[in-house]
KEKE-3310 file (N, C-alpha, C; in steps of 0.2 Angstrom, whole numbers, plus 5000, padded with zeros to 4 digits):
npx = (4862:4873:4891:4897:4890:4891:4905:4905:4901:4906:4920:4916:4903:4888:4883:4893:4899:4895:4902:4915:4916:4914:4924:4935:4933:4934:4947:4954:4950:4954:4968:4979:4989:4983:4975:4981:4981:4973:4964:4962:4947:4948:4959:4954:4944:4950:4954:4941:4935:4943:4939:4926:4917:4915:4916:4923:4932:4939:4945:4954:4962:4967:4974:4984:4991:4997:5004:5014:5021:5027:5034:5043:5054:5064:5060:5048:5052:5059:5054:5058:5059:5071:5081:5081:5083:5091:5087:5074:5076:5082:5071:5063:5049:5032:5017:5003:4997:4983:4968:4961:4947:4938:4941:4952:4969:4984:4999:5016:5030:5047:5058:5070:5076:5081:5096:5103:5115:5116:5105:5096:5083:5075:5076:5070:5057:5053:5050:5038:5030:5031:5023:5011:5007:5005:4995:4985:4979:4971:4954:4947:4955:4954:4941:4941:4953:4968:4978:4991:5006:5019:5034:5045:5056:5073:5075:5085:5098:5104:5094:5085:5091:5090:5078:5071:5062:5056:5057:5049:5036:5034:5033:5022:5012:5011:5007:4995:4986:4988:4988:4979:4972:4964:4968:4966:4970:4984:4997:5009:5022:5034:5039:5053:5060:5068:5061:5050:5053:5054:5041:5034:5038:5031:5018:5011:5008:4999:4982:4967:4959:4968:4977:4969:4968:4980:4988:4997:5007:5018:5030:5023:5014:5007:4995:4987:4987:4978:4966:4963:4965:4961:4967:4971:4976:4988:5006:5014:5025:5019:5009:4999:4992:4995:5004:5022:5032:5044:5043:5032:5037:5046:5037:5030:5041:5044:5032:5033:5044:5040:5031:5039:5040:5027:5028:5039:5033:5023:5031:5037:5027:5019:5008:5007:4997:4993:4983:4972:4961:4951:4953:4966:4980:4992:4989:4986:4973:4973:4975:4962:4960:4956:4960:4973:4976:4976:4987)
npy = (5025:5012:5008:5003:5009:5023:5024:5024:5037:5053:5063:5076:5075:5080:5071:5064:5073:5074:5063:5066:5078:5072:5063:5072:5080:5070:5065:5077:5078:5066:5066:5078:5084:5083:5094:5105:5105:5107:5095:5091:5088:5078:5071:5065:5058:5047:5038:5036:5029:5018:5011:5009:5019:5019:5028:5026:5016:5021:5032:5026:5020:5032:5038:5028:5028:5041:5039:5029:5037:5046:5038:5031:5038:5035:5029:5036:5049:5051:5049:5048:5043:5044:5041:5027:5023:5014:5001:5001:5002:4989:4982:4978:4980:4982:4990:4984:4988:4985:4983:4971:4960:4965:4978:4980:4986:4979:4973:4969:4962:4958:4948:4942:4952:4961:4965:4962:4967:4979:4986:4991:4984:4994:5003:4995:4993:5007:5008:5001:5010:5022:5018:5015:5027:5034:5027:5027:5039:5037:5037:5026:5015:5018:5013:5000:4993:4984:4971:4960:4952:4943:4938:4926:4920:4917:4921:4922:4918:4930:4939:4935:4938:4952:4955:4956:4952:4964:4973:4965:4966:4980:4982:4973:4979:4992:4989:4982:4989:5003:5011:5019:5010:4996:4980:4967:4954:4943:4936:4923:4917:4905:4903:4899:4886:4894:4905:4903:4904:4918:4922:4916:4925:4936:4933:4932:4945:4950:4954:4944:4944:4948:4937:4927:4931:4928:4919:4905:4899:4892:4884:4880:4890:4896:4890:4891:4904:4909:4906:4917:4929:4937:4932:4944:4952:4948:4947:4938:4930:4926:4918:4925:4936:4949:4964:4962:4958:4965:4977:4982:4985:4995:5005:5008:5013:5024:5031:5033:5041:5052:5057:5062:5075:5076:5066:5070:5082:5075:5068:5079:5085:5087:5078:5071:5076:5082:5084:5091:5090:5083:5091:5095:5096:5090:5078:5064:5054:5036:5030:5023:5006:5001:5010:5010:4998:4999:5006)
npz = (5023:5020:5024:5012:5002:5005:5002:4988:4985:4979:4984:4987:4991:5000:5009:5015:5023:5037:5043:5040:5048:5061:5062:5062:5073:5083:5082:5086:5099:5104:5103:5109:5101:5089:5089:5084:5071:5055:5048:5031:5021:5011:5015:5027:5022:5016:5026:5031:5021:5021:5032:5030:5033:5046:5060:5073:5070:5060:5066:5075:5065:5059:5071:5073:5061:5062:5074:5070:5060:5068:5077:5068:5061:5053:5042:5038:5036:5025:5009:4996:4979:4972:4981:4982:4970:4963:4968:4963:4949:4948:4946:4956:4960:4956:4952:4945:4929:4926:4935:4946:4945:4954:4955:4963:4966:4960:4967:4965:4972:4971:4977:4974:4967:4976:4984:4999:5003:4997:4999:5013:5024:5029:5018:5008:5013:5013:4999:4998:5006:4999:4988:4993:4998:4987:4980:4988:4987:4976:4971:4967:4972:4986:4988:4983:4987:4989:4982:4985:4978:4984:4978:4982:4977:4978:4991:5005:5018:5021:5018:5028:5040:5041:5047:5062:5078:5083:5072:5063:5070:5069:5055:5052:5059:5053:5040:5042:5051:5051:5040:5028:5019:5011:5013:5003:4999:5001:4993:4992:4983:4977:4989:5000:5012:5021:5023:5031:5046:5047:5043:5053:5063:5060:5058:5071:5074:5066:5062:5064:5052:5042:5042:5037:5024:5018:5006:5002:4988:4984:4973:4962:4956:4945:4940:4952:4955:4945:4950:4957:4950:4934:4918:4910:4919:4926:4924:4910:4916:4928:4924:4917:4905:4904:4904:4903:4917:4918:4911:4917:4930:4926:4922:4933:4941:4934:4937:4951:4951:4945:4954:4964:4970:4977:4986:4993:4999:5007:5016:5023:5029:5044:5047:5036:5027:5013:5004:4993:4986:4972:4961:4961:4952:4954:4960:4953:4947:4944:4927:4917:4916:4904:4895:4896:4891:4877:4873)
capx = (4866:4879:4898:4899:4886:4894:4911:4904:4900:4912:4922:4912:4895:4886:4881:4900:4902:4894:4907:4921:4916:4914:4931:4940:4932:4936:4954:4956:4948:4958:4975:4980:4993:4979:4971:4985:4981:4967:4964:4958:4942:4951:4964:4950:4940:4954:4953:4934:4934:4947:4935:4918:4914:4914:4920:4927:4937:4943:4949:4959:4967:4971:4979:4989:4995:5000:5009:5020:5025:5031:5039:5048:5056:5069:5056:5043:5055:5062:5050:5061:5061:5078:5085:5081:5082:5095:5083:5068:5079:5083:5065:5060:5043:5028:5010:5001:4992:4976:4965:4958:4940:4933:4944:4958:4976:4988:5006:5021:5037:5051:5063:5076:5080:5084:5102:5103:5122:5116:5099:5093:5076:5071:5075:5065:5051:5052:5047:5031:5027:5030:5018:5005:5005:5002:4989:4979:4976:4966:4948:4945:4959:4951:4935:4942:4958:4974:4980:4999:5010:5027:5038:5050:5061:5080:5076:5091:5099:5105:5087:5081:5095:5088:5072:5071:5055:5054:5055:5043:5030:5033:5031:5015:5007:5010:5003:4988:4981:4991:4988:4972:4971:4961:4972:4961:4973:4992:4999:5016:5024:5041:5042:5057:5060:5071:5056:5045:5054:5052:5034:5032:5038:5026:5011:5007:5006:4993:4975:4965:4956:4973:4979:4964:4969:4986:4988:5004:5006:5023:5033:5019:5009:5004:4988:4983:4985:4973:4960:4961:4966:4960:4973:4974:4979:4995:5011:5015:5029:5015:5003:4994:4992:4996:5011:5027:5034:5050:5040:5027:5041:5049:5032:5029:5046:5042:5026:5035:5049:5035:5028:5044:5038:5021:5031:5043:5028:5020:5037:5039:5021:5018:5004:5006:4991:4994:4977:4968:4954:4952:4955:4973:4984:4998:4987:4982:4970:4976:4972:4957:4964:4955:4964:4980:4977:4976:4993)
capy = (5022:5008:5010:5002:5014:5029:5024:5026:5044:5057:5066:5082:5074:5082:5065:5062:5079:5073:5058:5070:5082:5068:5061:5077:5082:5064:5065:5082:5076:5060:5067:5085:5086:5084:5100:5111:5104:5107:5090:5092:5083:5073:5067:5061:5053:5041:5034:5033:5024:5012:5007:5009:5025:5018:5033:5024:5012:5026:5036:5021:5020:5038:5038:5023:5031:5047:5036:5026:5042:5049:5033:5028:5044:5032:5027:5041:5056:5051:5045:5050:5038:5044:5038:5020:5022:5008:4996:5002:5000:4982:4979:4975:4982:4985:4990:4982:4993:4983:4982:4965:4959:4969:4984:4981:4987:4973:4975:4963:4963:4952:4947:4940:4958:4965:4963:4965:4970:4986:4989:4989:4982:5000:5006:4991:4995:5013:5008:5000:5015:5027:5016:5015:5034:5036:5024:5028:5045:5035:5036:5019:5011:5018:5010:4993:4990:4981:4964:4960:4946:4943:4933:4925:4917:4920:4923:4919:4919:4937:4943:4934:4941:4959:4956:4954:4952:4971:4976:4962:4969:4987:4981:4970:4984:4997:4986:4979:4993:5009:5014:5020:5005:4989:4974:4962:4948:4943:4930:4921:4912:4903:4904:4893:4884:4899:4911:4901:4907:4925:4923:4914:4930:4942:4931:4934:4953:4951:4953:4937:4945:4948:4930:4923:4933:4926:4913:4902:4895:4887:4885:4879:4895:4898:4888:4893:4912:4910:4906:4924:4934:4936:4932:4950:4956:4946:4947:4931:4927:4924:4914:4929:4938:4956:4967:4959:4961:4970:4983:4984:4988:5001:5010:5010:5017:5031:5034:5035:5047:5058:5059:5064:5081:5074:5062:5075:5085:5070:5066:5084:5088:5084:5072:5069:5078:5087:5083:5097:5088:5079:5095:5096:5093:5086:5071:5062:5047:5032:5029:5018:5000:4999:5015:5008:4992:5001:5009)
capz = (5018:5023:5022:5005:4998:5006:4999:4981:4984:4978:4990:4989:4992:5006:5013:5018:5027:5044:5045:5040:5054:5067:5063:5063:5080:5087:5082:5090:5106:5106:5104:5109:5096:5083:5089:5081:5063:5052:5043:5025:5020:5007:5020:5032:5018:5015:5032:5032:5016:5023:5037:5028:5036:5054:5063:5078:5067:5056:5071:5077:5060:5059:5076:5072:5056:5065:5078:5067:5057:5074:5080:5063:5057:5048:5036:5036:5035:5018:5004:4990:4975:4970:4986:4981:4962:4961:4969:4958:4943:4948:4944:4962:4962:4951:4953:4938:4925:4926:4941:4946:4943:4958:4955:4967:4963:4961:4968:4965:4975:4968:4982:4970:4964:4982:4986:5005:5004:4994:5002:5020:5025:5029:5011:5005:5016:5010:4993:4999:5009:4994:4983:4997:4999:4980:4977:4993:4984:4971:4974:4966:4977:4992:4988:4981:4991:4985:4983:4984:4977:4986:4974:4987:4974:4979:4998:5007:5025:5021:5019:5034:5045:5041:5050:5069:5080:5084:5065:5061:5073:5066:5048:5052:5062:5048:5035:5044:5054:5052:5034:5025:5013:5013:5010:5002:4999:5001:4989:4993:4978:4977:4996:5002:5019:5025:5024:5036:5052:5046:5043:5060:5068:5058:5059:5077:5075:5060:5064:5061:5046:5037:5042:5033:5017:5016:5002:5000:4982:4982:4966:4956:4957:4939:4940:4958:4955:4941:4954:4960:4945:4927:4914:4908:4925:4928:4919:4908:4921:4933:4922:4914:4898:4904:4903:4906:4923:4918:4908:4923:4935:4924:4921:4940:4943:4931:4940:4957:4950:4943:4961:4969:4974:4981:4991:4997:5003:5012:5021:5027:5032:5051:5047:5029:5024:5007:5000:4992:4983:4966:4956:4962:4946:4956:4963:4947:4947:4939:4921:4917:4914:4897:4891:4896:4887:4871:4872)
cpx = (4872:4886:4899:4896:4889:4901:4911:4903:4906:4914:4918:4905:4894:4884:4887:4902:4901:4900:4913:4922:4917:4921:4936:4939:4935:4943:4957:4955:4953:4966:4976:4984:4989:4975:4975:4985:4974:4967:4960:4953:4944:4955:4960:4946:4944:4954:4946:4933:4937:4943:4927:4914:4912:4919:4925:4933:4942:4947:4955:4965:4971:4976:4985:4994:4999:5006:5015:5024:5030:5036:5044:5050:5061:5066:5052:5046:5058:5058:5052:5062:5068:5082:5085:5080:5086:5090:5077:5070:5081:5077:5062:5053:5039:5021:5007:4996:4985:4974:4962:4950:4935:4936:4950:4964:4979:4995:5010:5027:5041:5058:5070:5080:5082:5090:5103:5110:5121:5110:5096:5086:5072:5070:5070:5058:5048:5048:5040:5027:5026:5024:5011:5002:5002:4996:4983:4976:4971:4960:4946:4949:4956:4945:4937:4948:4964:4975:4988:5001:5017:5030:5044:5056:5068:5080:5081:5092:5101:5099:5085:5085:5093:5082:5072:5064:5052:5052:5049:5036:5029:5030:5024:5010:5006:5005:4996:4983:4983:4991:4981:4971:4968:4965:4967:4964:4981:4993:5007:5017:5032:5044:5046:5057:5063:5066:5051:5047:5053:5045:5031:5033:5033:5019:5007:5004:5001:4987:4972:4962:4962:4976:4975:4965:4976:4986:4995:5003:5012:5026:5028:5012:5005:4997:4984:4982:4979:4966:4958:4961:4965:4967:4976:4977:4986:5000:5012:5020:5025:5009:4998:4995:4993:5003:5016:5030:5040:5047:5035:5031:5044:5043:5030:5035:5046:5037:5029:5040:5045:5032:5033:5042:5032:5024:5035:5038:5025:5025:5038:5033:5021:5014:5003:5000:4992:4988:4973:4962:4956:4954:4963:4977:4989:4996:4983:4979:4973:4972:4968:4961:4963:4959:4971:4982:4978:4982:4998)
cpy = (5018:5011:5009:5007:5021:5030:5026:5033:5048:5061:5073:5081:5076:5077:5063:5067:5077:5068:5062:5074:5078:5065:5066:5079:5076:5064:5071:5081:5070:5061:5075:5088:5087:5091:5106:5110:5104:5101:5092:5086:5077:5068:5062:5056:5047:5036:5032:5028:5017:5008:5008:5014:5024:5023:5031:5020:5016:5030:5032:5021:5026:5039:5034:5026:5037:5044:5033:5031:5045:5044:5030:5033:5041:5030:5033:5048:5057:5046:5047:5044:5038:5041:5030:5018:5016:5002:4996:5000:4993:4978:4975:4975:4984:4985:4989:4987:4991:4981:4975:4965:4963:4976:4985:4982:4980:4975:4968:4966:4956:4952:4946:4947:4963:4961:4966:4968:4977:4989:4987:4987:4989:5003:5002:4993:5002:5013:5006:5006:5021:5025:5017:5023:5037:5033:5025:5035:5043:5033:5028:5014:5012:5014:5002:4989:4988:4974:4963:4953:4947:4937:4932:4921:4921:4922:4919:4921:4927:4941:4942:4938:4949:4960:4952:4955:4959:4974:4972:4964:4976:4986:4978:4976:4990:4995:4984:4984:5000:5013:5014:5016:4999:4984:4968:4955:4948:4936:4929:4916:4911:4904:4898:4892:4890:4905:4909:4904:4914:4926:4921:4920:4936:4940:4933:4941:4954:4950:4947:4938:4945:4940:4926:4925:4931:4919:4911:4897:4891:4889:4884:4883:4897:4897:4891:4900:4913:4909:4913:4930:4932:4936:4939:4954:4955:4946:4939:4927:4924:4921:4918:4931:4946:4958:4963:4962:4966:4977:4986:4988:4994:5007:5012:5014:5024:5034:5037:5041:5053:5061:5061:5070:5080:5071:5066:5079:5081:5069:5073:5087:5084:5078:5069:5071:5084:5087:5089:5096:5085:5084:5097:5092:5089:5079:5068:5055:5043:5031:5023:5012:4999:5004:5012:5002:4993:5004:5005)
cpz = (5022:5021:5015:5001:4999:5002:4991:4980:4982:4984:4992:4990:4999:5011:5017:5023:5035:5047:5045:5046:5060:5068:5065:5071:5085:5088:5086:5098:5109:5107:5103:5103:5089:5083:5085:5073:5061:5047:5037:5025:5017:5011:5024:5028:5017:5020:5033:5027:5018:5028:5036:5032:5043:5057:5068:5075:5063:5060:5073:5072:5059:5064:5075:5066:5059:5070:5075:5063:5062:5076:5075:5058:5051:5042:5034:5034:5028:5014:4997:4985:4973:4975:4986:4974:4960:4962:4964:4951:4942:4947:4950:4963:4956:4954:4946:4935:4925:4933:4941:4945:4947:4959:4959:4964:4965:4961:4968:4968:4973:4973:4979:4968:4970:4984:4993:5007:5002:4997:5008:5019:5025:5022:5007:5007:5014:5003:4994:5002:5004:4990:4987:4997:4992:4979:4982:4991:4978:4974:4973:4971:4984:4993:4987:4984:4986:4987:4981:4983:4979:4982:4978:4984:4976:4987:5001:5015:5026:5021:5026:5040:5046:5046:5057:5072:5081:5077:5062:5064:5070:5059:5048:5054:5057:5043:5036:5047:5055:5045:5030:5018:5015:5009:5010:5002:4999:4998:4990:4987:4979:4985:4998:5010:5023:5026:5030:5043:5052:5046:5050:5065:5066:5059:5065:5078:5070:5063:5061:5054:5040:5037:5037:5026:5015:5012:5000:4994:4981:4976:4960:4957:4951:4939:4946:4958:4950:4944:4957:4955:4938:4923:4912:4913:4926:4922:4916:4913:4926:4931:4918:4907:4898:4902:4906:4912:4923:4916:4914:4928:4932:4923:4928:4943:4941:4935:4947:4956:4948:4949:4966:4973:4978:4987:4996:5002:5009:5018:5026:5031:5039:5051:5041:5025:5019:5003:4999:4987:4976:4960:4956:4956:4948:4959:4957:4948:4942:4933:4921:4913:4906:4892:4890:4891:4879:4868:4867)
residu = (MET:ASN:GLY:ALA:GLN:LEU:SER:GLU:LEU:PRO:ASP:ASN:SER:GLU:GLN:LEU:LEU:PRO:PHE:VAL:VAL:SER:LEU:ARG:ARG:ALA:ALA:GLN:GLN:ALA:ASP:GLN:ARG:CYS:SER:ILE:TRP:THR:PHE:SER:ASP:GLY:PHE:LEU:ILE:LYS:PHE:LEU:ARG:ALA:ARG:ASP:PHE:ASP:VAL:ALA:LEU:SER:LEU:LYS:LEU:LEU:LEU:ASN:TYR:LEU:GLN:TRP:ARG:ARG:ALA:SER:PRO:GLU:ILE:SER:SER:CYS:LEU:SER:PRO:SER:SER:VAL:LEU:GLY:LEU:LEU:ARG:ALA:LEU:TYR:HIS:ALA:VAL:LEU:PRO:HIS:ARG:ASP:HIS:VAL:GLY:SER:ARG:VAL:LEU:ILE:TYR:ARG:ILE:SER:GLN:TRP:ASN:PRO:LYS:GLU:TRP:SER:VAL:PHE:GLN:VAL:PHE:ARG:VAL:SER:LEU:MET:THR:SER:GLU:ILE:ILE:CYS:MET:GLU:THR:GLU:THR:GLN:ARG:ARG:GLY:LEU:LYS:THR:ILE:PHE:ASP:LEU:LYS:GLY:TRP:SER:LEU:SER:HIS:ALA:LEU:GLN:ILE:ASN:PRO:SER:LEU:ALA:LYS:LYS:ILE:SER:SER:ILE:LEU:SER:ASP:SER:PHE:PRO:LEU:LYS:VAL:LYS:GLU:ILE:HIS:LEU:VAL:ASN:GLU:PRO:MET:LEU:PHE:ARG:PRO:VAL:PHE:ALA:MET:ILE:ARG:PRO:PHE:LEU:PRO:ASP:LYS:ILE:LYS:GLN:ARG:VAL:HIS:MET:HIS:GLY:THR:ASP:PHE:HIS:ASN:SER:LEU:SER:ASP:PHE:PHE:LEU:PRO:ARG:VAL:LEU:PRO:PRO:GLU:TYR:GLY:GLY:GLU:GLY:LEU:GLY:ILE:GLU:GLU:ALA:CYS:GLN:ASP:TRP:THR:HIS:ARG:LEU:LEU:GLN:SER:GLU:ASP:ILE:LEU:LYS:ARG:ILE:ALA:GLU:HIS:PRO:VAL:GLY:ASP:ILE:TYR:THR:GLY:PRO:CYS:ASP:SER:SER:VAL:THR:GLU:ASP:VAL:ASP:SER:GLU:GLN:ARG:SER:LYS:ARG)
# end
């Protein structure tokens, strides 16, 4: 079976076990610090699915994930939604209730709702990491990945001054090859001239495959976004027919707050491995989009 076929199997499939055992053994051999931990099967399967069950690539991803957690305690040691509740309530971020046509999660970040005088770039980035930790527990998201829309309306010099080359490298490395999620597409809308120097700092650190997945739409984005997303997926504010962006932000804020205990456990665990399998009631799979549409 190829990687895509393996990814479709449930976590408890016997056919996945050899890959899990190989990745666990490789991690313990590659990093002595890994030998003191017993990685759960579910935790390792996240990394295997993110790299289509290529053990070598999954190992690299896992080691990168462990490295950034150690190197960035200012971000990884606090994953509390309550600590950034004001930013969330400002309707900065949403994970849309409907997946796209291939099953990918769709995320939206609204820069105009981020006030740099109140919230540092580390706190803003923490929001992204909290969401990433939650959705990478979803089996369907492990298989289908995610697509992100960054709405850069309101981007100003005060935003740009928060990001230096060192931070740009750290952010890009975490997003591109240090987290067990497949980034399928990145869409930029309302991008102003002031954003170009920042993107120029980030771009060199992105792998070529990610660079090819970045799409810039400008201010006339309603029609061009429809080339990538069905109308039922996007909020009306982005040319779709789905849930309004404010309600979508509120719903996801509620989801993060419900996940406070899970995120606390992830932050406190040495490697973030709290996975106990699909029967763990504290790790809930996302509701089917068709069920959500009927509410």
